[in-house]
C-alpha positions in Angstrom: 0.0 0.0 0.0 2.8 2.4 0.9 4.4 1.8 -2.5 1.1 2.6 -4.3 0.6 5.8 -2.3 4.2 6.9 -3.0 3.9 6.0 -6.7 0.8 8.1 -6.9 2.5 11.1 -5.2 5.3 10.9 -7.7 2.9 10.6 -10.7 1.1 13.7 -9.7 4.2 15.9 -9.0 4.6 19.1 -11.0 7.6 17.8 -12.9 8.5 14.3 -14.0 9.7 12.2 -11.1 11.8 9.0 -11.0 10.0 5.7 -10.6 10.4 4.0 -7.2 13.7 2.3 -7.8 14.4 -0.7 -5.7 17.0 -1.8 -8.2 19.0 1.5 -8.4 17.2 3.0 -11.4 18.0 6.4 -10.0 21.8 5.9 -10.3 21.7 6.4 -14.1 18.9 8.9 -14.6 19.2 11.0 -11.4 22.6 10.3 -9.8 22.5 13.2 -7.3 19.1 12.2 -6.1 20.3 8.6 -5.8 23.3 9.6 -3.7 21.1 11.8 -1.5 18.6 8.9 -1.1 21.3 6.5 -0.1 22.6 8.9 2.6 19.1 9.4 4.0 18.5 5.6 4.0 21.7 4.7 5.7 22.0 7.6 8.1 18.4 7.9 9.2 16.1 5.1 7.9 14.9 4.2 11.4 14.1 7.8 12.4 11.2 10.2 11.8 10.5 12.3 8.7 12.0 15.5 10.1 15.2 13.7 11.0 15.5 12.2 7.5 14.9 15.6 6.0 17.5 17.1 8.3 20.1 14.6 7.1 19.3 15.5 3.4 19.4 19.2 4.3 22.9 18.9 5.7 24.2 17.3 2.5 22.7 20.1 0.4 24.1 22.7 2.9 27.5 21.2 2.3 27.1 21.4 -1.4 26.4 25.1 -1.1 29.4 25.7 1.3 32.8 26.4 -0.3 34.5 24.1 2.3 32.9 21.0 0.7 32.7 19.4 -2.7 30.2 20.9 -5.2 27.9 17.9 -5.9 25.7 15.8 -3.7 27.6 12.6 -4.7 31.0 14.1 -4.0 29.8 15.3 -0.5 28.3 11.9 0.3 31.4 10.1 -0.9 33.9 12.4 0.8 36.6 10.7 2.8 40.2 9.6 3.2 41.7 7.3 0.6 44.7 5.0 0.8 47.7 5.2 -1.6 45.7 3.1 -4.2 42.7 5.4 -4.2 40.5 3.0 -2.1 38.4 4.5 0.6 39.9 4.0 4.1 37.5 2.1 6.3 35.7 4.3 8.8 37.3 7.4 7.5 34.4 9.0 5.5 32.2 12.0 6.3 29.2 9.6 6.4 30.1 6.4 8.1 28.0 4.1 6.0 29.9 4.9 2.9 33.2 3.3 3.9 32.0 0.8 6.5 33.0 -2.2 4.3 29.4 -3.3 3.8 27.5 -3.4 0.5 25.4 -0.3 -0.3 22.3 -1.9 -1.7 19.2 -1.0 0.4 17.4 -4.1 1.7 14.2 -2.5 3.2 12.1 -1.6 0.2 9.6 0.6 2.1 12.3 2.7 3.7 14.3 2.9 0.5 11.2 4.2 -1.3 10.7 6.7 1.5 14.4 7.8 1.3 14.0 8.3 -2.5 10.9 10.4 -2.0 12.5 12.6 0.6 15.6 13.0 -1.6 13.6 13.8 -4.7 11.4 16.4 -2.9 14.5 18.0 -1.3 16.6 18.1 -4.4 13.9 19.0 -7.0 11.3 21.0 -5.0 13.4 22.2 -2.0 10.8 20.6 0.3 12.0 20.8 3.9 15.0 22.9 2.9 16.2 24.9 5.8 14.9 22.5 8.5 18.4 22.4 10.0 18.9 26.2 9.9 22.2 25.9 7.9 23.7 22.9 9.7 26.6 21.3 8.0 27.3 18.6 10.6 25.3 16.1 12.6 25.9 13.0 14.7 23.7 10.4 16.3 22.6 11.1 19.8 24.6 8.2 21.2 28.0 9.5 20.1 30.1 12.5 21.2 32.5 13.5 18.5 35.5 15.7 19.3 34.5 18.3 16.6 31.1 19.0 18.1 32.4 21.6 20.7 34.0 23.6 17.9 30.7 24.2 16.1 27.5 26.0 16.9 24.7 23.8 18.2 21.5 24.1 16.1 19.5 21.5 17.9 18.2 17.9 17.9 15.8 16.3 15.4 15.0 12.7 16.1 18.1 10.6 16.5 20.6 13.3 15.4 22.1 16.5 16.8 22.8 19.2 14.2 25.6 21.8 14.1 26.8 24.7 11.9 29.9 26.8 11.5 29.9 30.0 13.6 
């Protein structure tokens, strides 16, 4: 039922939207949306809608900040590489990207939701600004060293958001 509702929402959107892609259809047609959806899925799939939108907002805030890469995919895939150009395990901006696990979503409903959030954020700017300019976040159960050097924005769901002064 969820898939049917989401498909209908996509069909009636003002501009053409991607089909719900459980087999990575987005990767070819809309690669930036695909990268954003993967980040939402892996960083916040078990959280509420606002938290998922917050995770997407941070990625786009980074794209718009000169301290970070200029595309969604480059922001999501940012991390340290070894001498051979391979990503160093657990040395990425977003931990899921270089955790050594495959990056194929398994939960179809949450993957469809992540794609919808990414599409709406990227194409229609829906929920843009929810983090008030945050460029960083972390889960509530960790305390990264960098947190004290940034301005606290607030908590949304399972994440705490920060921005540069």
